[in-house]
C-alpha positions in Angstrom: 0.0 0.0 0.0 2.8 2.4 0.8 4.3 1.8 -2.6 1.1 3.1 -4.2 1.4 6.3 -2.2 5.0 6.7 -3.4 3.9 6.2 -7.0 1.1 8.7 -6.5 3.7 11.2 -5.2 5.9 10.7 -8.3 2.9 11.2 -10.6 1.9 14.4 -8.7 5.5 15.7 -9.0 5.8 15.0 -12.7 2.3 16.5 -13.4 3.2 19.6 -11.4 6.5 20.0 -13.2 4.8 19.6 -16.6 2.2 22.2 -15.6 5.0 24.6 -14.6 7.1 23.5 -17.6 10.2 23.2 -15.4 12.2 20.0 -15.5 14.5 21.3 -12.8 11.7 21.1 -10.2 10.8 17.6 -11.3 14.4 16.5 -10.9 14.7 18.0 -7.5 11.3 16.5 -6.4 12.1 13.0 -7.7 15.6 13.0 -6.3 14.4 14.3 -2.9 11.8 11.6 -2.7 14.3 8.9 -3.7 16.8 10.2 -1.1 14.2 10.2 1.6 13.3 6.5 0.8 17.0 5.6 0.9 17.4 7.4 4.3 14.4 5.5 5.7 15.8 2.2 4.5 19.2 3.0 6.2 17.6 4.0 9.4 15.4 0.9 9.5 18.4 -1.4 8.9 20.5 0.3 11.6 18.0 0.5 14.5 17.3 -3.2 15.1 13.9 -4.6 16.0 11.5 -2.0 17.4 8.4 -0.1 16.4 10.2 2.6 14.4 11.9 -0.1 12.3 8.6 -1.9 11.7 7.1 1.4 10.6 10.0 2.3 8.3 10.2 -1.2 6.8 6.8 -0.6 5.1 8.4 1.8 2.7 10.3 0.7 -0.3 14.1 1.1 -0.5 14.1 3.5 -3.5 12.0 4.6 -6.4 13.5 1.9 -8.6 12.4 -0.7 -6.1 8.8 0.5 -6.5 9.2 0.3 -10.3 10.7 -3.2 -10.0 7.7 -4.3 -7.9 5.1 -3.2 -10.4 6.8 -3.5 -13.8 8.9 -6.0 -15.7 10.6 -6.4 -19.0 11.0 -3.6 -21.4 8.8 -1.1 -19.5 11.0 -1.5 -16.4 14.1 -1.0 -18.5 12.6 2.2 -20.0 11.6 3.6 -16.6 15.0 2.7 -15.1 16.9 4.5 -17.9 14.6 7.6 -17.5 15.3 7.5 -13.8 19.0 7.3 -14.4 18.9 10.2 -16.9 16.9 12.3 -14.4 19.4 11.6 -11.7 22.2 12.6 -14.0 20.4 15.8 -14.7 19.9 16.3 -11.0 23.7 15.8 -10.5 24.4 18.3 -13.2 22.1 20.8 -11.4 23.8 20.3 -8.1 27.3 20.7 -9.6 26.3 23.8 -11.5 25.0 25.4 -8.3 28.1 24.3 -6.4 30.5 26.0 -8.9 28.3 29.1 -9.3 28.7 30.1 -5.7 
């Protein structure tokens, strides 16, 4: 069920970015969501067995884990490559901001 919520957030971010016609905001939104999922997975693996770990274990490890759960074959490959290209663009944006200041 939580993966469905994550997919809904991704769709909302992409629709909002298309409405605003700004790919930078989509890259920041998707990357932030993926980073949050990875941080939740790290915290859940480091805490041991308690209620917080049980709560955080409900969330997928990353956005690609969600795509892997619901897709297979050529569609998953396409989504994975789009995700990698979006992350490369996000990295470019971060490096550009770093060298600008």
